[in-house]
C-alpha positions in Angstrom: 17.4 18.3 -20.9 20.0 18.9 -18.5 19.5 20.6 -15.0 21.8 22.3 -12.6 21.9 23.7 -9.4 25.3 25.7 -7.1 26.1 25.5 -3.4 29.0 27.3 -2.3 30.4 28.0 -6.0 29.8 24.5 -7.1 28.0 23.8 -10.2 26.2 20.2 -9.7 24.8 19.2 -13.2 22.1 16.3 -13.7 21.9 15.0 -16.7 18.2 14.2 -17.5 14.8 14.4 -14.9 15.4 10.4 -13.7 18.7 11.4 -12.4 17.3 14.5 -10.7 14.7 12.8 -8.9 17.2 9.9 -7.7 19.8 12.4 -6.3 17.1 14.5 -5.0 15.7 11.4 -2.6 16.6 10.7 0.9 19.4 7.7 1.5 18.7 4.3 1.1 20.6 1.3 0.3 18.5 0.5 -2.5 19.6 3.7 -4.7 23.3 3.1 -3.8 23.3 -0.8 -5.0 21.4 0.6 -8.5 24.3 3.2 -8.7 21.9 6.2 -9.0 22.1 7.6 -5.5 23.4 11.3 -4.6 27.3 10.8 -3.5 27.2 13.0 -1.1 24.4 15.1 1.4 25.5 18.2 -0.6 24.9 16.8 -3.9 21.5 15.3 -2.2 20.6 18.9 -1.2 21.9 20.4 -4.5 19.4 18.0 -6.4 16.4 19.0 -4.2 17.3 22.7 -4.6 16.8 22.4 -8.3 13.6 19.9 -8.0 11.8 22.3 -5.9 12.5 24.7 -8.8 11.4 22.7 -11.1 7.7 23.2 -13.0 5.3 20.6 -12.4 4.5 20.8 -16.0 7.6 19.3 -16.8 6.7 16.1 -16.3 4.4 15.7 -18.6 7.0 16.9 -21.3 9.7 14.4 -20.1 9.3 10.6 -19.2 11.7 9.1 -16.6 10.9 5.5 -18.9 10.6 5.9 -22.8 6.8 6.4 -23.4 7.4 4.1 -26.6 8.9 1.1 -24.8 6.6 1.2 -21.4 2.8 0.7 -20.9 2.9 2.3 -17.6 4.7 5.6 -19.0 1.8 5.5 -21.6 -0.9 5.0 -19.0 0.0 7.6 -17.2 0.8 10.3 -20.0 -2.2 9.5 -21.6 -5.0 9.2 -18.7 -3.4 12.7 -17.4 -6.7 14.7 -16.8 -5.5 18.6 -17.5 -8.9 19.9 -16.2 -7.6 18.8 -13.0 -4.6 19.8 -13.0 -5.2 23.0 -14.2 -5.2 24.9 -10.9 -2.1 23.7 -9.9 -0.7 24.1 -13.5 1.5 27.1 -12.8 3.4 26.0 -9.7 7.0 24.5 -9.4 7.5 21.2 -7.2 8.3 23.5 -4.5 5.7 25.7 -4.6 3.5 22.4 -4.5 4.9 21.1 -1.6 4.2 24.6 -0.2 0.2 24.2 -1.4 -0.5 21.1 -0.1 0.7 22.3 3.5 -1.3 25.5 3.4 -4.6 25.8 5.5 -6.6 26.1 2.1 -6.1 22.4 1.6 -8.4 20.3 2.3 -9.7 16.4 2.0 -12.2 17.7 -1.2 -9.5 20.0 -2.5 -7.4 17.0 -2.9 -10.0 14.8 -4.0 -10.5 16.6 -7.2 -6.8 17.2 -7.7 -6.1 13.2 -7.9 -6.8 12.9 -11.7 -4.5 16.0 -12.3 -1.5 14.5 -10.6 1.4 11.7 -12.0 3.0 9.8 -10.2 6.3 11.4 -11.1 5.0 14.7 -9.7 4.0 13.2 -6.3 7.3 11.8 -5.9 9.1 14.3 -6.8 7.5 16.6 -4.2 7.6 14.0 -1.2 11.4 14.0 -2.1 11.1 17.7 -0.5 9.3 16.8 2.4 10.1 16.2 6.1 8.7 13.0 7.7 6.1 15.7 9.5 5.1 17.0 6.6 4.3 13.5 5.1 2.4 12.9 7.8 0.4 16.1 7.5 -0.6 15.8 3.6 -1.5 12.2 4.2 -3.7 13.0 7.4 -5.7 15.4 5.3 -6.6 12.9 2.6 -9.5 10.5 2.7 -9.9 7.8 0.2 -12.8 5.7 1.1 -13.3 2.1 -0.7 -16.7 -0.4 -0.1 -17.1 -4.2 -0.8 -18.9 -5.7 2.1 -17.9 -2.6 4.4 -16.7 0.4 4.5 -13.1 1.2 4.7 -11.1 4.7 5.0 -13.6 6.2 7.2 -12.1 9.0 9.1 -11.7 7.8 12.5 -11.7 4.4 11.4 -8.8 1.8 11.2 -8.8 -1.3 9.7 -6.8 -4.4 9.7 -5.9 -7.5 7.2 -6.5 -10.6 9.2 -2.9 -12.4 7.8 -3.6 -16.2 9.2 -0.6 -17.8 6.7 0.5 -21.5 7.7 3.5 -23.0 6.4 1.6 -26.1 4.9 -1.9 -24.5 4.1 -3.2 -26.6 7.1 -7.1 -25.7 7.1 -7.3 -26.4 11.3 -3.8 -23.9 11.8 -5.7 -21.4 9.4 -8.7 -21.6 11.0 -7.3 -21.1 15.0 -5.4 -18.2 13.7 -8.3 -17.0 12.3 -10.5 -17.0 15.4 -7.5 -15.6 17.3 -7.7 -12.4 15.0 -11.5 -12.3 15.1 -11.3 -12.3 19.0 -9.0 -9.3 19.1 -11.2 -7.1 16.6 -9.2 -7.9 13.3 -10.2 -8.6 9.7 -12.0 -5.7 8.6 -10.0 -4.9 5.6 -9.9 -8.6 4.6 -9.4 -12.0 6.0 -6.3 -12.5 3.6 -3.6 -15.9 3.0 -0.7 -15.9 1.2 -0.9 -19.8 0.0 1.9 -21.4 0.8 1.7 -23.2 -2.6 -0.5 -21.4 -6.1 -1.9 -24.5 -6.9 -5.4 -23.9 -8.3 -7.1 -26.4 -6.2 -5.4 -25.4 -2.7 -6.4 -21.8 -3.8 -9.9 -23.2 -4.1 -10.4 -25.2 -0.9 -8.9 -22.3 1.0 -11.2 -19.8 -0.8 -14.0 -21.8 0.2 -13.1 -22.6 3.9 -12.8 -19.0 4.4 -16.3 -17.9 3.0 -18.1 -20.5 4.7 -16.6 -19.0 8.1 -17.9 -15.9 7.0 -21.0 -17.2 5.9 -21.6 -19.3 9.0 -21.0 -16.1 11.4 -22.4 -13.7 8.9 -19.3 -11.6 8.8 -19.2 -8.2 7.1 -15.5 -8.4 5.6 -14.0 -9.7 2.7 -11.7 -12.9 1.6 -8.6 -13.3 -0.3 -6.3 -15.8 -1.5 -3.1 -13.8 -2.5 -2.3 -16.7 -5.2 -1.2 -15.4 -8.7 -4.1 -13.4 -11.0 -3.9 -16.6 -13.5 -4.5 -18.9 -10.9 -7.7 -16.7 -9.3 -8.6 -16.4 -12.7 -8.7 -20.3 -12.9 -10.5 -20.8 -9.5 -13.4 -18.0 -10.5 -13.8 -20.0 -13.8 -14.0 -23.1 -11.9 -16.8 -21.3 -9.8 -14.9 -20.8 -6.4 -16.5 -17.8 -4.3 -14.0 -15.4 -4.8 -14.3 -11.7 -3.1 -11.3 -10.0 -4.1 -8.3 -10.7 -7.0 -4.8 -9.8 -5.7 -1.8 -9.1 -7.7 1.7 -8.1 -6.6 2.4 -5.2 -9.3 5.5 -2.5 -10.0 6.2 0.7 -12.1 7.5 -0.3 -14.7 6.2 -2.9 -17.9 9.6 -4.6 -17.4 8.7 -5.3 -13.9 5.2 -6.3 -14.1 6.4 -8.7 -16.9 8.5 -10.4 -14.3 5.5 -11.0 -12.1 3.8 -12.4 -15.5 1.3 -9.7 -15.7 0.2 -6.9 -17.8 -2.3 -4.2 -17.9 -4.4 -6.6 -20.2 -4.2 -9.4 -17.7 -5.1 -6.8 -14.8 -8.0 -6.0 -16.9 -9.0 -9.5 -17.3 -9.2 -10.2 -13.3 -10.5 -6.9 -12.7 -13.5 -7.3 -14.7 -14.2 -11.4 -13.7 -14.5 -10.7 -10.2 -16.2 -7.7 -10.4 -18.9 -9.9 -12.8 -19.5 -11.9 -9.8 -20.8 -9.4 -7.6 -20.1 -10.5 -4.4 -20.0 -6.7 -2.6 -22.8 -5.7 -0.7 -21.8 -2.2 0.0 -19.7 -1.6 -2.8 -17.6 -3.2 -5.6 -14.2 -2.7 -5.2 -12.9 -6.1 -5.9 -9.0 -5.5 -6.7 -6.2 -5.9 -3.7 -2.7 -4.7 -4.8 0.5 -5.3 -3.2 4.1 -3.2 -4.0 6.9 -2.2 -2.5 9.9 -0.2 -2.7 12.8 -2.1 -4.4 10.9 -4.7 -6.3 11.7 -2.8 -10.0 15.4 -2.6 -9.0 15.4 -6.6 -7.7 13.9 -7.6 -11.4 16.5 -5.1 -13.2 13.7 -3.7 -14.4 14.2 -0.1 -13.3 15.7 1.7 -16.0 17.4 3.9 -13.8 15.1 5.5 -12.1 15.6 5.5 -8.2 13.0 3.0 -6.1 10.7 5.7 -4.7 9.6 6.8 -8.1 9.2 3.5 -9.1 7.1 2.4 -6.7 4.7 5.6 -7.1 4.6 4.6 -10.7 2.9 1.4 -9.6 0.2 3.5 -8.0 -1.1 4.4 -11.6 -1.4 0.8 -12.3 -3.6 0.2 -9.0 -5.6 3.4 -9.2 -7.0 2.2 -12.9 -8.9 -0.7 -11.5 -10.4 1.2 -8.4 -9.0 -1.3 -5.8 -10.1 -2.0 -2.0 -6.7 -2.2 -0.9 -3.3 -1.1 -1.7 -0.8 -2.4 0.6 3.1 -1.4 0.2 5.3 -4.4 1.8 7.7 -1.8 3.2 10.5 -3.8 4.4 9.4 -7.1 2.9 12.4 -7.1 0.4 15.3 -6.6 2.8 18.2 -4.4 3.8 20.0 -4.6 0.2 17.0 -2.4 -0.5 16.0 -0.4 2.9 18.7 -0.9 5.1 17.6 0.3 8.7 14.9 1.5 10.7 15.5 4.7 9.4 15.2 4.0 5.7 12.0 1.9 6.3 10.1 4.2 8.6 10.7 7.2 5.6 9.7 4.9 3.2 6.5 3.9 4.8 5.5 7.3 5.4 6.5 8.1 1.4 4.4 5.6 0.4 1.5 6.1 2.0 1.4 9.9 1.7 1.7 9.4 -2.4 -0.3 7.0 -2.7 -3.2 8.7 -0.8 -2.6 12.0 -2.8 -3.1 9.7 -6.3 -6.6 8.5 -4.7 -5.8 5.0 -3.6 -6.8 3.3 -0.3 -3.1 2.6 1.5 -2.1 0.5 3.9 0.9 -0.2 4.8 3.2 -3.7 6.0 5.0 -2.1 8.6 7.7 -4.9 8.4 10.9 -6.0 8.3 13.4 -8.9 7.5 15.4 -10.6 10.2 18.6 -9.3 8.7 17.8 -5.6 8.5 19.2 -3.3 10.7 16.0 -2.6 12.5 13.5 -4.2 15.2 10.0 -4.2 16.8 11.0 -0.5 18.3 11.4 0.6 14.6 7.8 -0.7 13.8 6.4 0.6 16.6 7.6 3.9 15.5 6.2 3.3 12.1 3.0 2.4 13.3 2.5 5.0 15.5 3.3 8.0 12.9 1.3 6.1 10.3 -2.2 6.1 12.7 -1.4 10.0 13.0 -1.2 10.2 9.2 -4.7 7.8 8.6 -3.6 4.6 7.6 -6.3 3.3 6.0 -5.3 -0.2 7.2 -2.3 -2.4 8.6 -1.7 -6.2 8.9 -2.6 -8.2 12.0 -0.4 -11.6 12.6 -0.6 -13.8 15.3 2.7 -12.4 17.7 3.9 -10.1 14.5 5.8 -13.1 13.5 4.8 -14.7 10.0 5.5 -18.5 10.1 5.3 -18.8 6.3 6.7 -16.1 5.2 9.2 -15.9 7.8 9.2 -11.8 8.1 8.6 -9.6 11.4 5.3 -7.8 11.0 2.3 -6.2 13.3 0.2 -8.1 15.3 -3.5 -8.4 16.5 -2.3 -6.5 19.7 -0.3 -3.6 17.7 -3.5 -3.1 16.0 -5.5 -2.4 19.4 -2.8 -0.1 20.6 -3.0 2.0 17.7 -7.1 2.0 18.2 -6.3 3.2 21.9 -4.0 5.7 21.3 -5.0 7.5 18.5 -9.1 6.7 19.3 -10.0 5.0 16.1 -12.6 2.1 15.2 -13.2 -0.4 13.4 -15.0 -0.1 9.8 -19.2 0.5 11.0 -20.3 -2.8 9.4 -17.8 -4.6 11.0 -17.7 -2.6 14.8 -21.6 -3.6 14.6 -20.6 -7.4 14.1 -18.3 -7.1 17.2 -21.1 -5.4 19.1 -23.4 -8.4 18.4 -21.0 -11.4 18.8 -20.1 -9.4 22.1 -16.4 -9.2 21.2 -16.6 -5.3 21.8 -18.3 -3.2 24.1 -20.1 0.2 23.8 -17.1 1.7 24.7 -14.9 0.3 22.1 -12.8 -2.1 24.6 -12.7 -5.6 23.5 -14.7 -7.7 26.2 -13.5 -11.3 28.0 -14.2 -14.2 25.5 -15.4 -17.4 27.9 -15.1 -20.9 26.6 -18.2 -21.1 25.7 -18.5 -18.8 23.1 -19.8 -19.9 20.0 -16.9 -18.9 17.6 -14.8 -20.9 19.6 -17.3 -24.1 20.0 -17.9 -23.9 16.0 -14.0 -24.1 15.5 -13.8 -27.1 18.2 -11.1 -25.2 19.9 
C-alpha cells in the first residue's frame, strides 16, 4: 500500500510501510548508507506527516519484513495481545504520541499497554518525538527485574562493572573488579567480554567471578559475555552460570549471522533458569543490541536501522531478561556518524525498549573514528539519567582496553547518582554500607589500604 503527503503543492509518495518509516526517521548515516533515508529535510517532514495520520492498526496488517520468511515477524504478530491493544486501537500514530505525553498516562498504564504494542508501532511513534518527548515518556516507565538484587526501581540506578582484559588475565580482571566495587559499581552485573570464546577460558572466568562474589557475599550477578552455545557448554560442564548472554537483532537473517535463532535462545533460557541460582528472582538473560547490526550483516530487508533495532526488543521480551543493553555507538560512524546521531539513537532505544517492557540500559559509547567525544557522552549520560535508564557501563577510565572503544567510567556513574539523587539497587546498597564503602548519606567512604577487599586481592 502506498502512502502520500503534500507539502507546498508537492506530493510525496511512499511505496510501502517500510519506506514510510525509513523516510520519517531522523537523519543518520546508516540509513544513508542503506539508501533508505529521506533525500531532503522536506521529504522527511512529509513522511512524518503521513506517518502521524497512519492508524496504529495498520501495523497489524502490513509487515515490514515478510511473515512467511521471518520468524521475528511471526513472533511479533502471533503474540500480539489484542485486549491490551484495545484502549488505543482507534488511535493514529500522531494521536498515540499525544496520548503518551498526556497527563493521564502513568507507569501502571504503560505497563498494561506493553503486550498490545508491536515494535513497529513503538518505532513509528518515536520518529515523531523530539528528544524531550523521548525523555518524558521513558521517565514514566518502570521496568523492574530481579536475580540477586532488584534493578529498575524508581530512584535507583545501576551499573555493569565491565572488567575486560586483552588477554583475559585473571589478576588484571580481578584488579578492575575490586576497583569498580570500591566505586559502588557492579549492581547490574559484573560482566566480562572474554578475549576468546574458548569454553575452558569462559569457565575459568565464571568460576573466578563466582568465587569473588561468594567470598564477600556480594548481592549481584556475574556473566561472561560468550556466545550462547559456549555458555550452554559451560552449563553442561557444571560452571556456576548466573546469566546467559547473547547479541540479538531484529530480523531472522541478522540473528542467523550471529549464529542464533529463537529455538537456541529458548534452550539457553531454559537451561539457565533450571540452575535456579537467583535469590530474589529468576530473570536470567542478558541481551545486547545496537542500531546498524542488521545493515552491517546485509540483513535489514530495506528496513531502517532504528525500526530493525526495535524489532530486536520483541525477541528480548519473550525471554524476560534481567538486562537489555543497547551498545549505541559501538558499531561506528558508518551507522551513527556523530555525537548528535548517537545521542538521538540512545534516547530512542531507551524509550522504545521501555515502552515494550524491557529493562533498558545503554552503553553510552563511541569509537575513536566517529565525530564524537566524551562531552557528547556526558550529554547523553545526563539525559538518560533524567529519563530513568536502568543501568550503564562502568569501565576503568571509560576506556575499554580489550574492545578498544570509549564508554563510561565508574566516576561517570557517581556523577549521575549525585546529580539525579539516585542510589544503587537496594540489596547492593546495603552491602556497600556493610562493607564500609558507602556512608548512610550515599557518599563513598575513603578506603584504607587495610580494607579486606584489597588484602584479599593482594593489592
